[in-house]
C-alpha positions as CSV (number, residue, x, y, z in Angstrom):
1,M,-13.7,-27.8,-20.0
2,T,-12.7,-24.2,-20.9
3,D,-9.2,-22.9,-20.7
4,N,-8.2,-20.0,-18.5
5,S,-8.6,-17.4,-21.3
6,E,-12.2,-18.5,-22.0
7,R,-13.0,-18.6,-18.3
8,S,-11.6,-15.1,-17.7
9,R,-13.5,-13.7,-20.7
10,S,-16.8,-15.4,-19.9
11,W,-18.3,-12.6,-17.9
12,V,-17.6,-10.3,-20.8
13,D,-19.2,-12.5,-23.4
14,A,-22.0,-13.9,-21.3
15,K,-25.6,-13.0,-21.9
16,P,-26.9,-9.9,-20.0
17,D,-29.1,-11.9,-17.7
18,E,-26.2,-14.3,-16.8
19,A,-23.2,-12.0,-16.8
20,G,-23.5,-10.9,-13.2
21,G,-23.6,-14.4,-11.8
22,V,-20.7,-15.5,-14.0
23,L,-18.7,-12.4,-12.8
24,V,-19.3,-13.0,-9.1
25,Q,-18.5,-16.7,-9.5
26,Y,-15.2,-15.9,-11.2
27,A,-14.4,-13.3,-8.6
28,T,-15.1,-15.7,-5.8
29,A,-12.7,-18.2,-7.3
30,L,-10.0,-15.6,-7.5
31,E,-10.7,-14.6,-3.9
32,G,-10.2,-18.2,-2.8
33,R,-6.8,-18.3,-4.5
34,M,-5.9,-15.1,-2.8
35,E,-6.6,-16.1,0.7
36,G,-3.1,-17.0,1.6
37,R,-1.8,-13.8,0.2
38,L,-4.4,-11.8,2.2
39,L,-3.2,-13.4,5.4
40,N,0.4,-12.5,4.5
41,M,-0.6,-8.9,3.7
42,E,-2.4,-8.6,7.1
43,L,0.8,-9.8,8.7
44,Y,2.9,-7.2,6.8
45,A,0.5,-4.4,7.8
46,A,0.6,-5.6,11.4
47,V,4.4,-5.5,11.5
48,Y,4.4,-1.9,10.1
49,S,1.6,-0.6,12.3
50,E,2.6,-2.6,15.3
51,Q,-0.9,-3.7,15.9
52,L,-1.9,-7.2,17.0
53,Q,-4.6,-7.5,14.3
54,T,-4.9,-5.4,11.2
55,A,-7.9,-6.1,8.8
56,L,-7.4,-5.0,5.2
57,R,-11.1,-5.5,4.6
58,P,-14.0,-4.6,6.9
59,S,-15.5,-8.1,6.5
60,R,-12.2,-9.5,7.8
61,A,-12.1,-7.3,11.0
62,R,-11.7,-9.1,14.3
63,N,-12.3,-7.9,17.7
64,L,-9.1,-6.7,19.3
65,Q,-8.0,-8.5,22.4
66,T,-7.2,-6.9,25.7
67,S,-4.6,-4.1,25.9
68,N,-2.1,-6.5,27.4
69,N,-2.3,-8.8,24.3
70,T,-2.2,-5.8,22.0
71,R,0.9,-4.6,23.7
72,N,2.6,-7.9,23.2
73,A,2.3,-7.4,19.5
74,N,4.7,-4.5,19.5
75,L,8.1,-5.2,18.1
76,T,11.1,-4.5,20.4
77,M,12.9,-2.8,17.6
78,N,11.0,-2.2,14.4
79,V,13.7,-1.9,11.8
80,A,11.3,-2.8,9.0
81,R,9.2,0.3,9.7
82,S,12.3,2.5,9.7
83,L,13.2,1.0,6.3
84,V,9.7,1.8,4.9
85,E,9.6,5.3,6.2
86,T,13.1,6.1,5.1
87,E,12.4,4.9,1.5
88,H,9.1,6.8,1.4
89,A,10.7,10.0,2.6
90,T,13.6,9.6,0.1
91,I,11.4,8.9,-2.9
92,T,8.6,11.4,-2.2
93,E,11.1,14.2,-1.7
94,A,10.8,14.7,-5.4
95,M,7.7,16.4,-6.8
96,P,7.0,15.1,-10.3
97,R,4.6,17.1,-12.5
98,P,3.2,15.8,-15.8
99,T,4.0,18.0,-18.8
100,Y,2.4,17.8,-22.3
101,L,4.6,17.8,-25.3
102,T,3.2,18.2,-28.8
103,E,4.3,17.0,-32.3
104,E,6.8,19.3,-34.1
105,G,6.2,22.0,-31.4
106,S,4.0,24.3,-33.5
107,R,2.7,27.3,-31.6
108,P,-1.0,26.5,-31.9
109,Q,-0.4,23.0,-30.7
110,Q,1.8,24.3,-27.9
111,D,-1.0,26.7,-26.8
112,L,-3.5,23.8,-26.7
113,A,-1.1,21.5,-24.9
114,K,-0.5,24.3,-22.3
115,E,-4.3,24.6,-21.8
116,L,-4.6,20.9,-21.4
117,Q,-1.8,20.9,-18.9
118,F,-3.6,23.6,-16.9
119,L,-6.8,21.5,-17.0
120,V,-5.2,18.2,-15.9
121,D,-3.0,19.9,-13.3
122,G,-6.0,21.8,-11.9
123,I,-8.1,18.7,-11.7
124,M,-5.3,16.6,-10.2
125,S,-4.8,19.3,-7.5
126,D,-8.6,19.5,-6.8
127,V,-9.0,15.8,-6.2
128,R,-5.6,15.6,-4.3
129,A,-4.3,13.1,-6.8
130,Y,-0.7,13.9,-6.1
131,E,-1.1,13.2,-2.3
132,T,-3.0,10.0,-3.2
133,I,-0.1,8.7,-5.4
134,E,2.3,9.6,-2.6
135,R,0.3,7.6,-0.1
136,A,0.2,4.6,-2.5
137,E,4.0,4.8,-2.6
138,L,4.0,3.9,1.1
139,D,1.5,1.0,0.4
140,K,3.9,-0.5,-2.1
141,C,6.6,-0.8,0.6
142,V,4.3,-2.3,3.2
143,L,2.0,-4.5,1.0
144,G,4.1,-4.9,-2.1
145,T,1.8,-3.0,-4.4
146,G,0.3,0.5,-4.2
147,V,-3.0,1.2,-6.1
148,V,-4.6,4.5,-7.2
149,K,-8.0,4.4,-8.9
150,F,-9.2,7.1,-11.3
151,H,-12.9,7.1,-11.9
152,I,-16.0,9.3,-12.2
153,V,-18.3,10.0,-9.3
154,N,-21.5,12.1,-9.7
155,G,-20.2,13.6,-12.9
156,R,-16.8,14.6,-11.6
157,P,-13.3,13.1,-11.6
158,N,-12.4,11.2,-8.5
159,V,-9.1,9.7,-7.4
160,D,-9.0,7.1,-4.6
161,R,-6.3,5.2,-2.8
162,E,-7.2,1.5,-2.9
163,L,-5.7,-1.4,-1.1
164,I,-4.2,-4.1,-3.2
165,S,-6.2,-6.6,-1.1
166,S,-9.3,-5.5,-2.9
167,I,-7.9,-6.0,-6.4
168,L,-8.6,-9.4,-8.0
169,V,-6.4,-10.5,-10.9
170,D,-6.1,-13.9,-12.6
171,E,-2.3,-14.4,-12.5
172,D,-2.5,-17.3,-14.9
173,L,-3.3,-14.7,-17.6
174,V,-0.7,-12.1,-16.6
175,G,2.5,-13.9,-17.6
176,A,5.9,-12.6,-16.9
177,G,5.1,-9.7,-14.6
178,K,2.9,-7.9,-17.2
179,D,0.1,-5.6,-16.3
180,P,-3.3,-7.4,-16.6
181,R,-5.9,-6.8,-19.2
182,Q,-8.7,-7.6,-16.7
183,I,-9.2,-6.4,-13.2
184,I,-12.0,-6.9,-10.7
185,H,-12.2,-4.4,-7.9
186,R,-14.0,-5.9,-5.0
187,M,-15.6,-3.1,-2.9
188,E,-17.2,-3.5,0.5
189,V,-19.7,-0.6,0.8
190,P,-22.7,0.2,2.9
191,R,-25.9,-1.0,1.3
192,A,-27.4,2.5,1.4
193,Q,-24.4,3.8,-0.5
194,A,-24.8,1.2,-3.2
195,I,-28.6,2.1,-3.5
196,A,-27.7,5.7,-3.9
197,Q,-25.0,5.0,-6.5
198,F,-27.3,3.1,-8.7
199,R,-30.4,5.2,-8.2
200,G,-32.3,5.4,-11.4
201,M,-31.3,2.0,-12.7
202,G,-34.7,0.6,-12.1
203,A,-36.6,-1.4,-9.4
204,K,-34.9,-4.7,-10.5
205,V,-31.4,-3.3,-9.7
206,R,-32.6,-1.8,-6.4
207,G,-34.1,-5.1,-5.4
208,A,-30.8,-6.9,-6.2
209,I,-28.9,-4.6,-4.0
210,E,-31.4,-4.9,-1.2
211,A,-31.3,-8.7,-1.5
212,A,-27.5,-8.9,-1.6
213,P,-26.1,-10.8,1.5
214,A,-24.6,-8.7,4.2
215,L,-21.0,-9.1,4.9
216,I,-20.9,-7.7,8.4
217,M,-23.2,-6.0,10.8
218,S,-21.5,-3.8,13.3
219,G,-23.2,-1.9,16.1
220,L,-22.1,1.4,17.6
221,Q,-24.5,3.2,20.0
222,G,-27.5,1.8,18.2
223,M,-26.1,2.5,14.7
224,R,-25.5,-0.3,12.2
225,A,-23.3,-0.5,9.1
226,D,-24.8,-3.1,6.6
227,L,-22.0,-3.9,4.2
228,I,-22.3,-5.7,0.9
229,A,-19.7,-6.7,-1.7
230,V,-19.9,-4.8,-5.0
231,Y,-17.8,-6.0,-7.9
232,D,-16.4,-3.4,-10.3
233,A,-15.0,-5.2,-13.3
234,Y,-12.9,-4.0,-16.2
235,S,-11.7,-5.7,-19.4
236,L,-9.6,-4.0,-22.0
237,P,-10.5,-4.1,-25.7
238,F,-8.5,-6.4,-27.9
239,D,-9.0,-4.2,-31.1
240,E,-11.1,-1.4,-32.3
241,E,-13.9,-3.8,-33.4
242,T,-14.0,-5.6,-30.1
243,P,-14.5,-3.2,-27.3
244,G,-13.9,-4.2,-23.7
245,K,-16.4,-4.0,-20.9
246,H,-17.0,-2.2,-17.6
247,A,-19.6,-3.6,-15.3
248,F,-20.9,-3.8,-11.7
249,A,-22.4,-6.9,-10.1
250,V,-23.5,-8.1,-6.7
251,E,-24.1,-11.6,-5.2
252,N,-27.3,-13.4,-5.7
253,F,-28.2,-11.5,-8.9
254,E,-27.6,-13.1,-12.3
255,G,-27.7,-9.8,-14.2
256,L,-25.5,-6.8,-14.0
257,L,-26.2,-3.6,-12.0
258,W,-24.8,-1.5,-14.8
259,E,-22.5,-2.0,-17.8
260,E,-20.8,0.0,-20.6
261,P,-18.4,-0.7,-23.4
262,W,-14.8,0.0,-22.4
263,K,-13.0,1.7,-25.3
264,K,-10.1,3.3,-23.4
265,P,-6.6,1.9,-24.1
266,R,-5.8,1.5,-20.4
267,L,-7.4,0.4,-17.1
268,P,-8.3,3.2,-14.6
269,F,-5.6,2.0,-12.1
270,V,-2.1,3.1,-11.4
271,F,0.2,0.6,-9.7
272,Q,3.5,0.9,-7.9
273,R,5.6,-2.0,-6.7
274,W,8.7,-2.2,-4.5
275,Q,9.8,-5.3,-6.5
276,R,8.0,-6.6,-9.6
277,P,7.4,-10.4,-9.5
278,T,9.2,-12.6,-11.9
279,V,5.8,-14.0,-12.9
280,G,2.3,-12.9,-11.8
281,F,0.9,-9.6,-10.8
282,Y,1.3,-8.9,-7.1
283,G,4.5,-7.2,-6.0
284,V,6.9,-7.9,-3.1
285,G,7.2,-5.2,-0.5
286,I,10.0,-4.2,1.9
287,I,8.3,-5.9,4.9
288,E,8.1,-9.2,3.0
289,Q,11.7,-8.9,1.9
290,V,13.1,-8.4,5.4
291,L,10.5,-10.2,7.6
292,G,12.9,-13.1,8.4
293,L,15.6,-10.7,9.5
294,Q,13.1,-8.6,11.5
295,V,12.0,-11.8,13.4
296,E,15.7,-12.6,14.1
297,V,16.3,-9.0,15.4
298,N,13.3,-9.1,17.6
299,K,14.2,-12.5,19.0
300,F,17.7,-11.4,19.8
301,F,16.7,-8.1,21.2
302,R,14.4,-9.7,23.7
303,N,17.1,-12.2,24.6
304,V,19.4,-9.3,25.3
305,S,16.7,-7.6,27.4
306,R,16.2,-10.8,29.4
307,G,20.0,-11.2,29.8
308,L,20.3,-7.7,31.2
309,T,17.4,-8.3,33.6
310,N,18.5,-11.8,34.8
311,W,22.3,-11.6,34.8
312,G,23.1,-7.9,34.7
313,V,22.5,-7.5,38.4
314,P,24.9,-8.3,41.3
315,T,24.3,-11.6,43.1
316,A,25.0,-12.0,46.8
317,F,25.8,-15.5,48.2
318,V,24.8,-15.3,51.9
319,P,26.2,-18.0,54.3
320,V,23.5,-19.7,56.4
321,G,25.6,-19.1,59.5
322,A,25.7,-15.3,58.9
323,K,22.3,-15.1,60.7
324,I,20.8,-12.9,57.9
325,D,17.0,-13.1,57.6
326,L,16.4,-13.7,53.9
327,Q,12.6,-13.4,54.4
328,K,13.1,-9.7,54.9
329,M,14.8,-9.4,51.5
330,T,12.5,-8.5,48.6
331,N,12.7,-9.2,44.9
332,D,14.5,-6.0,44.3
333,P,15.7,-5.9,40.7
334,R,18.9,-4.4,41.9
335,G,20.2,-7.7,43.1
336,K,19.7,-11.3,44.1
337,F,20.4,-13.1,47.4
338,I,21.2,-16.8,47.4
339,P,21.9,-18.7,50.7
340,F,24.6,-21.4,50.8
341,D,25.9,-23.6,53.6
342,A,29.3,-22.5,54.7
343,S,31.1,-24.0,57.8
344,G,31.8,-21.4,60.5
345,G,29.6,-18.7,59.1
346,G,31.3,-15.9,57.1
347,T,30.4,-12.8,55.3
348,P,28.2,-12.5,52.1
349,I,30.1,-12.9,48.8
350,M,29.2,-10.5,45.9
351,W,29.4,-11.8,42.4
352,N,28.9,-10.1,39.0
353,G,28.8,-12.6,36.1
354,V,29.2,-12.0,32.4
355,I,25.9,-10.7,31.0
356,L,26.2,-11.5,27.3
357,S,29.1,-12.4,25.1
358,P,30.2,-9.8,22.6
359,E,29.4,-12.1,19.8
360,V,25.7,-11.9,20.6
361,M,25.7,-8.1,20.3
362,D,27.7,-8.3,17.1
363,W,25.2,-10.8,15.6
364,L,22.3,-8.5,16.5
365,Q,24.0,-5.5,14.9
366,F,24.9,-7.6,11.9
367,N,21.3,-8.5,11.3
368,I,20.2,-4.8,11.6
369,D,22.9,-3.8,9.1
370,T,21.9,-6.5,6.7
371,M,18.3,-5.3,6.6
372,Y,19.5,-1.9,5.3
373,K,22.0,-3.5,2.9
374,V,19.6,-5.9,1.2
375,T,17.1,-3.2,0.6
376,G,19.7,-0.6,-0.5
377,I,18.4,2.0,2.0
378,S,21.0,4.1,3.7
379,Q,21.2,3.6,7.5
380,N,22.8,7.0,7.8
381,T,19.8,8.6,6.1
382,A,17.4,6.7,8.4
383,F,19.1,8.2,11.4
384,S,19.9,11.6,9.9
385,E,23.7,10.9,10.4
386,R,26.8,11.7,8.4
387,E,28.9,9.0,7.0
388,V,31.7,8.2,9.5
389,G,35.3,8.7,8.5
390,I,34.5,11.0,5.5
391,P,35.1,14.6,6.6
392,S,34.8,16.4,3.3
393,A,31.5,17.7,1.9
394,R,32.4,16.3,-1.5
395,G,32.8,12.8,-0.1
396,Q,29.5,13.0,1.7
397,R,27.8,14.1,-1.5
398,E,29.4,11.1,-3.4
399,I,28.2,8.7,-0.7
400,S,24.7,10.3,-0.9
401,Q,24.6,10.0,-4.7
402,K,25.6,6.3,-4.5
403,G,22.7,5.7,-2.1
404,A,20.3,7.5,-4.4
405,S,21.4,5.4,-7.4
406,R,20.4,2.3,-5.6
407,L,16.9,3.6,-5.3
408,A,16.8,4.9,-8.9
409,P,14.3,2.3,-10.1
410,Q,11.9,3.3,-7.4
411,S,12.3,7.0,-8.3
412,K,11.6,6.2,-11.9
413,Q,8.6,4.2,-11.0
414,Y,7.3,6.9,-8.8
415,E,7.7,9.5,-11.6
416,R,6.0,7.0,-14.0
417,A,3.0,6.8,-11.7
418,F,2.3,10.6,-12.3
419,V,2.5,10.1,-16.0
420,D,0.1,7.1,-15.9
421,G,-2.2,9.2,-13.6
422,A,-2.2,12.0,-16.1
423,W,-3.2,9.7,-18.9
424,C,-6.0,8.2,-16.8
425,M,-7.2,11.7,-15.9
426,D,-7.1,12.6,-19.6
427,D,-9.4,9.6,-20.4
428,I,-11.8,10.7,-17.7
429,L,-12.0,14.3,-18.9
430,R,-12.6,13.2,-22.5
431,Q,-15.4,10.9,-21.4
432,L,-17.0,13.7,-19.4
433,K,-16.9,15.9,-22.4
434,E,-18.4,13.2,-24.6
435,D,-21.2,12.8,-22.0
436,G,-22.0,16.5,-22.2
437,H,-20.4,17.6,-18.9
438,K,-18.4,20.8,-18.7
439,L,-16.1,21.5,-15.7
440,V,-15.1,24.8,-14.4
441,I,-11.5,24.5,-13.4
442,S,-8.9,27.0,-12.2
443,S,-5.2,26.2,-12.1
444,A,-2.3,28.1,-10.5
445,S,0.1,29.7,-13.0
446,Q,3.0,32.0,-12.2
447,G,1.5,33.1,-8.9
448,A,-2.1,33.7,-10.3
449,L,-5.2,31.6,-11.0
450,H,-5.8,30.7,-14.6
451,R,-9.4,29.9,-15.6
452,V,-9.2,26.9,-17.9
453,D,-11.2,26.7,-21.2
454,F,-12.5,23.2,-20.9
455,D,-13.5,22.8,-24.5
456,K,-10.3,24.4,-25.8
457,A,-8.1,22.2,-23.6
458,L,-9.7,19.0,-24.9
459,S,-9.6,20.0,-28.5
460,L,-6.0,18.7,-28.7
461,E,-6.4,15.5,-30.6
462,P,-5.3,12.3,-28.9
463,G,-2.2,10.9,-30.6
464,T,-0.8,14.4,-31.3
465,Y,0.8,14.9,-27.9
466,H,3.0,13.1,-25.4
467,V,3.0,13.2,-21.6
468,D,6.4,13.5,-19.9
469,V,7.4,14.4,-16.3
470,F,9.7,17.0,-14.9
471,V,10.9,16.6,-11.3
472,E,11.3,19.3,-8.7
473,T,12.7,18.8,-5.2
474,S,11.3,20.2,-2.1
């Protein structure tokens, strides 16, 4: 029996005509272990979006029920969504931009670093990398982890937001919250797209894609989407003499669709987490952190609503001898009419009971306040309100700074995502240059467009510069 390390490396070390089958088998095992987590993620996404059923993969999509059932999924008061959107607005107010710093600051090196910065910044703007990282920041609050993938498509850099539900990691190998050395990206793509992507790889590869089992067949006005699972796997090198591996595989095919040595020092993914786990890889999001309190708030809010409907209306006790025809009285929500037997007739008696005790409302407000406190998100910021009882502008600033300091780890992580993204883009550009590609890029500089010298920008030797980030606010 092999240990976890041998099992995880087996698809890297397997023979070419067996590696695909081993990779798919390993990925399937990881998917089985992830099933419970996927169900939880779908719940978190449903809470945020207030939809009855939210599928994080096309193959897990379910038919929505009737509109009445869908409406029942809406939360009475969605405090969790308010928390997520407040955190996202607070953190993404900053606009980090990667900056290249050189050794010793010599003028020739500075010129090359400036050209490289123009190149990376121009590419990042063209592929909307900054907006993608910002979107992943929202994913981390909802699903626990936000993912951005940097890769090459048709000879050009590409940046995609990926859902953490498609990222397979063997948590036995990760340890105490470290980043993994291996990742399998499980993609669900139309069969025709996969055929086009691997066109030119030979008839054997095309036949494997055509024979791959379909995940879902959906019909829309006579059109069909035939989806298959494609596994995009990465393994980092352990040293210069032992390169890693990058490969694609599909089910029912023992070989690999395509493979290459992976010599880069990092994987092409940038991760953001609301809370890093003590052990393992997948993060904890805001929705998961406050879900219990959100359920409590929703339950009490509905009880309060029922209380207002049932007891917050006047009740008339009508004596039987009063000769009032109760059949003519309707179910008017403005009041209730209850007959009672009273000797000698009499007049109706009006009664207004106590709707709800003050303690119930206090408990509801306590739970709402606690949701903001445990996450460190300002309730005043969420509602665009000033702090009560602090009239001075200086006091308001101090309160605002204290609230910002609570989210400082999130701000630093957000800034770090731009640095990691710049390094990933740097890897892609150098690979394109090595493969003989030459991009024409223009970058904005001091109100004008600067045409970047592709070869000059990448002539700055790796290891002679450092990427830092400077933050601007909108």
